[in-house]
N, C-alpha and C positions, 0 to 999 in steps of 0.2 A: 924401556920395554923391549922385549926380545921379539924378533920377527916370527919365530916359531910359535909364539903365543897366538898370533893373529892368523897363522896359516890355515887352520881348520875353518875359520870364519871366511877367508877369502875363497877357499875351495868351495864352501857351501854357497856363497853368493854367486860364484861363477856357475855352479850347477843349476841354480835357480834361474839365472839368466838364460842359459841354454835351453832349459825346459819351457820357459815361457815364450822364448823366440820361436821354437819349433811349433808350439801350440797356436801362436799367432798366425804362422805361415799356413797351418792347416785350415784355420778359420777364414783367412783371406782367400784360399783356394776354393773352399766350399762356397763362400759368398759369391765369388766370380763364376763358379759353375751355375749357381742358381740364377744369377743375373743374365747369363748367356742363353737361357731357355727360350725356346721359340715354339709357337703353335705347330702342332704335329710331331713334337719330340716325344720319344718314349722315356718315362722315368720310373724309378723305384722309390717309394716312399720310406721313410725310416721305420715304418711298421711292416715293410715287406710286401706292399701291394703295388703291382705294376699297372700303370695307366698311361694314356696319351694326353699331353698337354693341349687344350682347346684355346684358352685365353690366358694371358699373362698380365697381371696388375701390379701395383706397387708392392703390396705385401702379401697377396693371395694369387693363386692360380686356380683356373677352372680345369678340372680333369675329367676325362671320359674313362670311366672305370670298366664299363662294358658297353656295347653298342645301344646308344640312346640313354645311358645312364650317366649323369654328370654330378660332379661333387666339387664343392669349393675347399681348397686346402690352403694353409699357410705355406708361403715359400720355404720357411725353415723346416717343413716336414719332408722335403725332398732329400733323399738319401743319395741318390746317384742319378745322373743324366746318362742314358744309354744310347748308343749308336743304333741306327735302324737294324743292322744285321744281328746285333746281340739281343735287341728287343723282340724281333720276330722269332728268333731261335727259342727264346724263353717263353713268351706268351702264346705264339702260334705253333711252336714245336717244329718250325722249319729250320732245317740245317742249311748250310751255305751251298745250295744247289745239289746236295747229295740226297739221293732217295735211299732211305733205309727201311727194309721190310722186316725189321726185328719186331717180335711181338712185345706189346706193352705188358709189362709185369708190374702188378701193384706193389707199392713198397710196405703196405700193411695189409691186414686181413679184412679190411672194410668192404672189400668187393665180394667176399665170400658169403654165400648164402647159407642158411641153416642147414639145407640138405648137404651142402658141401662139407660143412664142418662135421656133421653127424656121420657121414659115410667114410670120411677120411681118418677119424680118430675112434679107436674102439674104446669101450667102457673102462678097460683095465688101464688104459693110458691116461685117462682124465685125472686131473688134479682136484682134490676135494677142497672146495673153497668155503665149506661150512654151510653151504646152501642145501636145502632139502627139497626134494621133489614135491609137487603140489599135494600128492596123496598123503605124504608124511606130515605136511603142514596142517591138513584137516584133522588128522589124528591128534596132533599136538594140541589143537585148539579145543577139541572136545575133551582131552585129558585135562587140560588146564581148567576148563569149566567145571570138571568133576572135582579137582582139587580145591577150588574155591568154595564148592558147596560143602566139603569136608571141613574146611577151615571154619565156615560159618557154623557148623554144627559143634565143632569144638568149643568155639567161643561162647556159644549159647549154653552149652553144658556147663561151662566153667562159671557162667553167671548164675545158673540155677543152684549150683552148689554152694 
């Protein structure tokens, strides 16, 4: 047998070994991070929720998700243990001793009221989504009722013939 025949298999086995080795290192680092949690530590769950650790047990942790609101989570649900500065910056909006007077701008239109949207956009710039105003809907309902009565008459007339 020639060595060139086995070379692809050797390369494949080597690549698999390297991939599993790096994955094991990541898992060990995550387990070590979770085991080093202490009460008072800020964390982010794998779902993206920020909370403060209140109690640490073998497989679970007690989190304070809001003042006075506690929840029990599995240790595996911790995505990251944050240092105090980063946790306060994210949760409380506190920067590292810097006072910023910049206005808060929403990243979506959820804070706009109906009067804001109506005054900012004229009727010509609106996009038609196929929705009808309430007055047109009422007309369509009465027209549909009239169509049904015509259909009934047509069906009755055909029976009589």
